[in-house]
C-alpha positions in Angstrom: 3.4 -38.9 -25.2 0.6 -38.5 -28.2 3.2 -36.6 -30.6 5.8 -39.4 -29.6 3.6 -42.0 -31.1 2.8 -39.8 -34.3 6.0 -38.3 -35.4 8.6 -40.6 -33.5 9.2 -42.4 -37.0 9.7 -39.3 -38.6 12.1 -37.8 -36.2 14.4 -40.9 -35.9 14.4 -41.5 -39.8 17.8 -40.1 -40.1 19.6 -42.4 -37.5 21.5 -45.6 -38.9 20.9 -48.8 -37.9 22.4 -52.3 -37.2 21.7 -55.4 -35.4 24.4 -56.5 -32.6 24.1 -60.7 -32.9 25.4 -61.6 -29.3 27.9 -64.6 -29.6 29.2 -64.3 -26.4 26.8 -67.0 -24.5 25.6 -64.4 -22.0 22.3 -63.5 -22.8 20.7 -60.3 -23.2 18.1 -59.1 -20.5 15.4 -56.7 -20.6 13.1 -54.6 -18.2 9.6 -53.4 -18.7 10.8 -50.5 -20.0 12.9 -52.4 -22.3 14.2 -49.4 -25.2 16.8 -47.7 -24.1 17.7 -44.1 -25.0 21.2 -43.0 -24.5 24.0 -40.9 -25.6 27.2 -41.7 -25.1 29.3 -39.2 -26.9 27.1 -36.6 -25.1 26.4 -38.2 -21.6 25.9 -36.4 -18.8 26.8 -32.7 -19.9 24.4 -31.0 -17.9 20.9 -31.2 -19.9 18.9 -34.0 -22.1 20.6 -35.3 -24.8 18.2 -38.4 -25.4 15.6 -36.6 -27.3 14.5 -38.4 -30.9 16.3 -35.5 -32.6 19.2 -35.2 -30.3 23.0 -35.2 -31.2 24.5 -38.2 -30.5 21.7 -40.2 -29.8 21.6 -44.3 -29.4 18.7 -46.6 -29.3 19.0 -50.2 -27.8 16.0 -52.1 -28.5 16.2 -55.8 -27.5 14.7 -58.7 -29.5 15.9 -61.7 -28.2 18.3 -62.9 -25.8 20.9 -62.9 -28.5 19.4 -60.2 -30.7 19.5 -56.9 -30.3 18.2 -53.4 -32.9 20.4 -50.5 -32.3 19.9 -46.9 -34.1 22.6 -44.7 -33.5 24.0 -41.2 -34.8 26.5 -42.2 -37.6 28.2 -38.5 -37.2 29.4 -39.2 -33.5 29.8 -43.3 -33.6 31.9 -45.5 -36.0 30.6 -49.1 -35.6 33.1 -51.9 -37.4 30.3 -53.4 -39.3 27.3 -51.3 -40.5 24.5 -53.6 -40.8 25.3 -56.7 -38.7 27.7 -56.5 -35.6 29.0 -59.8 -33.9 30.3 -60.0 -30.4 31.7 -62.5 -28.1 32.9 -59.9 -25.6 30.8 -61.0 -22.0 32.2 -57.1 -21.4 30.3 -55.6 -24.4 26.8 -57.9 -23.2 27.6 -56.4 -19.4 27.6 -52.9 -20.4 24.4 -53.3 -22.5 22.8 -55.3 -19.9 23.5 -52.8 -17.2 21.5 -49.9 -19.1 18.2 -51.8 -18.4 18.5 -50.7 -14.6 18.9 -47.5 -15.1 15.8 -47.7 -17.6 13.6 -50.2 -15.7 10.6 -49.0 -13.8 10.0 -51.9 -11.6 11.1 -55.4 -13.2 14.1 -57.0 -15.0 13.6 -59.9 -17.2 15.8 -63.1 -18.3 15.6 -66.3 -20.0 17.0 -68.9 -17.4 16.9 -69.0 -13.6 20.4 -70.1 -13.6 21.0 -66.1 -14.3 19.7 -64.8 -11.3 23.6 -64.7 -9.6 24.3 -63.1 -13.0 21.5 -60.5 -12.3 22.2 -59.7 -8.7 26.1 -59.6 -9.3 25.1 -56.9 -12.6 23.0 -55.0 -10.3 25.3 -54.7 -7.7 27.8 -53.1 -9.9 25.7 -49.9 -10.6 23.3 -50.0 -7.8 24.9 -46.9 -6.6 24.7 -44.9 -9.6 20.7 -45.8 -10.0 18.8 -42.7 -8.8 14.7 -42.9 -8.4 13.9 -40.0 -10.5 10.1 -41.0 -10.7 8.5 -40.1 -14.0 11.4 -40.8 -16.4 9.8 -38.5 -18.9 11.0 -34.7 -19.3 9.8 -32.7 -22.0 12.1 -30.1 -22.9 11.0 -27.2 -25.0 12.8 -24.4 -27.5 9.3 -23.4 -29.0 7.1 -23.2 -26.5 4.4 -21.8 -29.2 4.3 -25.4 -31.3 3.8 -28.6 -29.7 5.3 -30.8 -32.3 8.7 -28.7 -32.1 8.9 -29.6 -28.6 9.1 -33.3 -29.5 12.2 -33.4 -30.9 13.9 -32.8 -27.3 11.5 -35.0 -25.5 14.0 -36.6 -23.5 14.5 -38.9 -20.0 17.0 -37.8 -17.5 20.5 -39.2 -18.0 21.6 -42.3 -17.3 24.8 -41.8 -14.8 27.2 -44.9 -16.6 29.2 -44.6 -19.5 29.5 -47.7 -21.6 32.7 -48.5 -23.9 31.8 -51.1 -26.6 34.4 -53.1 -28.5 33.1 -53.0 -32.1 32.1 -49.3 -31.7 34.5 -45.9 -31.6 33.2 -42.5 -30.4 34.2 -40.0 -33.3 36.0 -36.8 -32.2 34.2 -33.6 -31.3 35.0 -31.4 -34.7 32.1 -28.6 -33.7 32.6 -25.7 -31.6 28.8 -25.6 -30.5 26.6 -28.7 -30.0 23.4 -28.4 -32.8 20.2 -28.6 -30.9 18.7 -31.0 -33.4 20.6 -33.5 -35.9 18.2 -32.3 -38.6 16.6 -29.1 -39.5 14.7 -30.6 -42.4 13.2 -33.3 -40.3 12.4 -31.0 -37.7 10.8 -28.8 -40.2 8.9 -31.3 -41.8 7.6 -32.4 -38.5 5.8 -28.9 -37.9 4.4 -28.6 -41.1 0.6 -29.2 -41.2 1.2 -31.2 -44.5 2.5 -33.6 -42.6 0.1 -36.2 -41.6 1.6 -39.0 -40.0 -0.6 -42.5 -39.7 -3.2 -42.5 -36.8 -3.5 -46.1 -35.0 
């Protein structure tokens, strides 16, 4: 975990970002583990795809009930608006909200008691897909001799659920073999002794 904190900002610095502005009337919900590491392009392909340098990575980070930060690999996703995406689609919000059930440790949080029935219905639609996997964190290493190089494959178990969003297209796969990391340059920099991330 220490390496994730120290090197995380560097390892996701190549991701594009945008704000999702929720105009649907249905609030974003969040859990006790609210930041979702997800990979729609390579979901459920048999190994971890949510490492900090994994190709196709998406990071959903709720800010308020109407705002969400999305970080994404622009090599595999095309957004109709690059910086601010406005959606009034309840299907979009429902799909994103369902991800919180997969990531939650114990609790789901929401703004209004009037949403309880909505939360229960949403959960019932994905409950059979959710597995209790205990510790959500997996460490996949391609270089056992160097702790830093393990980090880019730091991963969580895959989410057994695919979402389609109206404002995002999945780019066709034009490569024969999936690369292990998005940026060899960033991996190299994270492994250099000269790179000294700030300590908190």
